[in-house]
C-alpha positions in Angstrom: 60.6 -193.7 -164.0 63.8 -193.6 -165.6 66.8 -194.9 -163.2 69.0 -192.3 -162.3 72.4 -192.1 -161.0 73.0 -190.9 -157.2 77.0 -189.6 -157.3 76.9 -186.8 -154.8 73.7 -187.5 -152.9 71.9 -183.7 -152.0 72.8 -183.1 -148.2 69.6 -181.1 -147.3 65.8 -182.3 -148.2 63.6 -180.0 -150.8 60.8 -178.1 -149.3 58.6 -180.5 -151.0 60.3 -183.6 -149.1 60.1 -181.6 -145.7 56.5 -180.9 -146.6 55.4 -184.3 -147.6 57.1 -185.5 -144.3 55.0 -183.7 -142.7 52.0 -184.4 -144.0 53.0 -188.2 -143.6 53.3 -187.0 -139.9 49.8 -185.9 -140.0 47.7 -188.1 -141.6 49.7 -190.7 -138.6 49.1 -188.9 -135.5 45.9 -187.0 -136.6 43.2 -189.9 -136.6 43.6 -190.7 -132.7 44.1 -187.2 -131.5 41.1 -185.8 -133.3 39.2 -188.8 -132.0 40.6 -188.4 -128.5 39.1 -184.8 -128.9 35.5 -186.0 -130.0 35.8 -188.2 -127.3 36.0 -185.1 -124.8 34.0 -182.5 -126.5 30.9 -185.1 -126.2 31.7 -186.2 -122.8 31.9 -182.4 -121.8 28.6 -181.8 -123.7 27.2 -184.3 -121.8 27.9 -183.4 -118.7 27.1 -179.7 -119.5 23.6 -181.1 -120.7 23.1 -182.9 -117.6 24.5 -181.0 -114.9 26.4 -177.7 -115.9 25.3 -174.3 -116.6 23.2 -175.4 -119.6 20.7 -178.2 -118.6 19.7 -179.1 -121.9 20.3 -181.0 -124.7 18.7 -178.4 -127.0 21.4 -176.2 -126.1 24.0 -178.5 -126.2 22.8 -179.9 -129.5 25.7 -177.8 -131.8 28.5 -179.1 -129.7 27.5 -182.6 -129.6 26.7 -182.9 -133.3 30.4 -181.3 -133.9 31.7 -183.6 -131.8 29.8 -186.1 -133.8 31.4 -184.6 -137.0 35.0 -184.8 -135.5 34.5 -188.5 -134.9 33.8 -189.0 -138.7 36.5 -187.2 -140.0 39.0 -188.8 -137.7 37.9 -192.2 -139.1 37.9 -191.1 -142.7 41.7 -189.2 -142.6 43.1 -192.4 -141.5 42.1 -194.7 -144.8 45.1 -195.3 -147.3 42.7 -193.4 -150.0 42.8 -190.2 -147.9 45.7 -188.4 -149.8 48.2 -187.3 -147.1 48.6 -183.8 -148.0 44.9 -183.4 -147.6 44.9 -184.4 -143.9 46.0 -181.0 -142.9 43.1 -178.7 -144.8 40.6 -181.7 -143.6 41.6 -181.0 -140.0 41.6 -177.6 -140.3 37.9 -177.4 -141.7 37.0 -180.1 -138.5 38.3 -177.4 -136.2 36.5 -174.9 -137.7 33.1 -176.5 -137.4 33.9 -177.2 -133.8 35.1 -174.2 -132.9 32.0 -172.7 -134.8 29.6 -175.1 -132.6 31.5 -174.0 -129.5 30.8 -170.5 -130.0 27.4 -170.6 -130.9 26.8 -172.0 -127.5 29.0 -169.7 -125.7 27.2 -166.7 -127.3 23.5 -168.1 -126.8 24.2 -170.1 -123.9 26.7 -169.9 -121.7 28.3 -166.6 -119.2 31.3 -164.8 -120.9 33.7 -167.4 -119.4 32.0 -170.3 -121.7 34.6 -168.6 -124.7 37.3 -170.3 -122.9 36.6 -173.4 -124.4 37.0 -172.0 -128.0 40.3 -170.2 -127.0 41.4 -173.7 -125.9 41.2 -175.3 -129.3 41.9 -172.3 -131.2 45.5 -172.6 -129.7 45.7 -176.4 -129.9 44.9 -177.2 -133.3 46.9 -175.0 -135.6 50.4 -177.7 -133.9 48.7 -180.5 -134.8 47.6 -179.7 -139.0 51.2 -178.9 -139.8 50.3 -176.5 -142.2 50.7 -172.6 -142.1 48.1 -171.8 -144.3 45.7 -173.6 -143.4 46.1 -172.7 -139.8 45.9 -168.9 -141.1 42.7 -169.4 -143.5 41.2 -172.0 -140.4 41.9 -169.0 -138.2 40.3 -166.6 -139.7 36.7 -167.9 -139.2 37.5 -168.5 -135.4 38.6 -165.2 -134.8 35.4 -163.7 -136.0 33.5 -165.9 -134.4 35.6 -165.2 -131.2 34.6 -161.7 -131.4 30.8 -161.7 -132.1 30.7 -164.0 -129.1 33.3 -161.4 -127.3 30.4 -158.6 -128.3 28.1 -160.1 -126.5 29.8 -159.3 -123.5 29.3 -156.3 -121.2 32.4 -153.9 -121.9 35.5 -153.5 -121.2 35.2 -157.5 -120.9 34.4 -157.4 -124.3 37.9 -155.7 -125.3 40.0 -158.1 -123.1 37.9 -161.3 -124.8 38.5 -160.1 -127.7 42.6 -159.6 -127.2 43.1 -162.9 -125.1 41.2 -164.6 -128.6 43.8 -163.1 -131.1 46.9 -163.9 -128.4 45.0 -167.6 -128.3 45.2 -167.5 -132.1 48.8 -166.2 -132.4 50.1 -168.5 -129.4 48.7 -171.6 -131.9 50.9 -169.9 -134.6 54.2 -170.1 -132.3 53.4 -173.7 -131.3 53.1 -174.2 -134.7 55.8 -173.1 -136.0 58.0 -174.8 -132.9 56.7 -178.0 -133.6 57.2 -178.0 -137.4 61.2 -177.2 -136.8 61.1 -180.1 -134.8 59.5 -182.3 -137.1 61.6 -180.9 -139.9 64.6 -181.5 -137.8 63.8 -185.3 -137.8 63.0 -185.8 -141.2 66.4 -184.6 -142.0 67.8 -186.9 -139.3 65.8 -189.7 -140.8 67.1 -188.9 -144.2 70.6 -188.5 -142.7 70.2 -191.7 -141.3 69.1 -193.2 -144.1 72.1 -191.8 -146.7 74.4 -193.4 -144.2 72.5 -196.7 -144.9 72.3 -196.1 -148.7 75.4 -194.2 -150.2 78.9 -195.5 -150.3 80.7 -192.6 -147.9 84.1 -192.8 -149.6 82.6 -192.4 -153.7 79.2 -190.7 -152.8 77.5 -193.4 -154.6 74.9 -196.0 -153.9 76.1 -198.9 -151.6 75.2 -202.4 -152.2 72.0 -201.8 -149.7 71.3 -198.9 -151.3 71.6 -200.5 -155.1 69.5 -203.8 -154.2 66.5 -201.2 -152.9 65.9 -200.2 -156.4 66.6 -203.3 -158.2 62.3 -204.6 -158.1 61.2 -201.0 -159.3 64.5 -201.1 -162.5 63.3 -204.7 -163.1 59.7 -203.9 -162.6 60.2 -200.9 -165.6 62.0 -202.5 -168.1 59.2 -205.2 -168.1 57.1 -202.5 -168.8 58.6 -201.1 -171.1 59.5 -204.3 -172.5 63.2 -203.3 -172.7 66.0 -205.2 -171.2 67.7 -204.6 -167.9 71.6 -204.7 -168.4 74.1 -205.1 -165.2 77.5 -204.4 -165.4 80.6 -205.0 -163.5 83.4 -203.2 -163.1 86.6 -204.4 -161.2 89.4 -202.6 -160.5 92.7 -204.3 -161.2 95.5 -204.5 -158.6 93.6 -203.1 -156.2 95.1 -204.9 -153.4 98.5 -204.8 -154.6 98.1 -201.0 -154.8 97.1 -201.0 -151.1 100.2 -203.5 -150.1 102.5 -201.6 -151.8 101.3 -197.9 -151.4 99.2 -198.0 -148.6 94.8 -197.6 -148.2 95.0 -193.8 -148.6 96.5 -194.2 -152.3 93.9 -197.1 -152.6 91.4 -194.6 -151.4 92.1 -192.4 -154.3 92.3 -194.9 -156.6 88.8 -196.0 -155.7 87.6 -192.4 -156.1 89.1 -191.9 -159.3 87.5 -195.2 -160.8 84.1 -193.9 -159.7 84.8 -190.5 -161.0 85.6 -192.1 -164.3 82.3 -194.7 -164.5 80.0 -192.0 -163.4 81.6 -189.6 -166.8 81.7 -192.6 -168.7 78.2 -193.7 -168.8 74.9 -192.1 -169.7 72.9 -190.2 -167.1 70.2 -192.2 -166.5 72.4 -195.3 -165.6 72.3 -196.7 -161.8 75.7 -196.8 -160.7 77.2 -198.3 -156.9 79.6 -199.4 -155.2 79.2 -202.6 -154.9 82.5 -203.9 -152.5 85.6 -202.9 -152.0 87.1 -203.3 -155.5 83.4 -203.5 -157.6 81.4 -201.4 -159.0 77.7 -202.5 -160.7 76.0 -200.4 -163.6 72.4 -201.1 -164.2 70.4 -199.7 -166.7 67.5 -200.5 -169.2 67.6 -200.7 -172.9 70.7 -201.0 -175.3 73.6 -202.3 -172.9 76.6 -200.7 -172.7 79.8 -203.5 -174.9 81.9 -204.3 -171.6 84.9 -203.6 -174.0 83.9 -200.5 -175.1 83.2 -199.5 -171.9 86.0 -200.3 -170.8 88.2 -198.2 -172.7 86.3 -195.3 -172.2 86.6 -195.7 -168.4 90.5 -196.6 -169.1 90.8 -193.0 -171.0 88.9 -190.9 -168.8 91.4 -192.5 -165.9 94.3 -191.6 -167.8 93.1 -188.0 -168.0 92.7 -187.7 -164.3 95.7 -187.2 -161.8 96.1 -190.5 -160.3 99.6 -191.5 -160.6 100.1 -193.7 -163.3 103.8 -194.9 -161.5 101.6 -196.4 -158.8 98.7 -198.0 -160.6 97.7 -198.3 -164.3 94.2 -197.4 -164.4 92.7 -200.8 -165.5 89.9 -202.2 -164.8 88.0 -205.1 -166.2 84.2 -205.2 -167.1 81.6 -207.7 -167.9 78.0 -207.3 -168.5 74.9 -209.7 -168.6 70.9 -208.6 -169.3 67.9 -209.9 -168.9 66.0 -212.1 -171.5 64.2 -215.3 -171.7 67.0 -217.5 -169.3 67.3 -214.2 -166.9 64.3 -212.7 -165.2 65.8 -211.9 -161.5 68.3 -209.4 -160.3 70.1 -212.7 -158.7 70.5 -214.3 -161.6 71.3 -211.0 -163.7 74.1 -210.1 -161.1 75.7 -213.3 -161.3 75.9 -214.4 -164.9 77.4 -210.3 -165.1 79.6 -211.6 -162.2 81.1 -214.6 -164.1 81.4 -212.7 -167.2 83.5 -210.0 -165.8 86.2 -212.8 -163.9 85.9 -214.6 -167.0 87.3 -211.4 -169.5 90.0 -211.2 -166.1 91.3 -214.3 -166.8 91.1 -214.5 -170.4 93.4 -211.1 -170.4 95.9 -212.8 -167.8 96.1 -215.3 -170.0 97.2 -213.1 -172.5 99.4 -211.2 -170.1 101.4 -214.5 -170.1 104.9 -214.9 -171.5 
């Protein structure tokens, strides 16, 4: 993928990003929850077969078999090769199998109150799978099964149990809605904290930490495409003097004006970051900018802005380097770009001497 510039990062996560976060939550927690559910179901089935109202392994075979299937699914969905986005659907299908097994036993062997077990699963499965579509689609065969079990009950209890089944289904959806709101809020909070950690609050660009988190991908991409990776240091000339004479508020205006000028001067697929107090870094793949040309472009854009030239002349110094036979790491690339920038600054200052 090409490098991308982060100048004004989005404040909100996209619907796809929120869905991806929910899938990851489901993948992390579903294995142990379904495993626990399988264990509880198996224990209850065994107790019912031994001392319950259906003291027969034959009558409890569907539930015990379903518990085994749930246990196997709990092991499988935790594997790395199982896509996170498929976990809600796998869990929904497993819930249908379990509920249908319970309903088969309830309809054939248990008294009317046996339907309670299915209703418990119906109310609990939706908040677990974290997906509205999967919850609704899985709920339909569950409701049909409840209607079948309820139809075997003498009226008017039939209507009561049917209404309770429908209520359990909608309670599950309400719990799912509440849980998804909480998970979405957590996702936004984590994204905001990550944004604070990797983005410079003054300019909205990546900070040093944010840039360093992307460099390995950039270097690898350049190697894959057999293209050089270049780095450019942009240093604001005279920022310390500006802060000392005109104050840090105007100094911040200078930094913002420079950041905007850099963003306007470079290509859309170049990566920009504020490296330090008065330094910016530009990373890219392919043909590098000539430092002299980029310096002129940035300076010209600054002059077109509304920054006071009486307080600051809009001057910057640009130095660069690119990967090659002797430069293969990000650290070496940045070191050479930094050295080139300081060498160019020293040269410019020597020319200004009388």
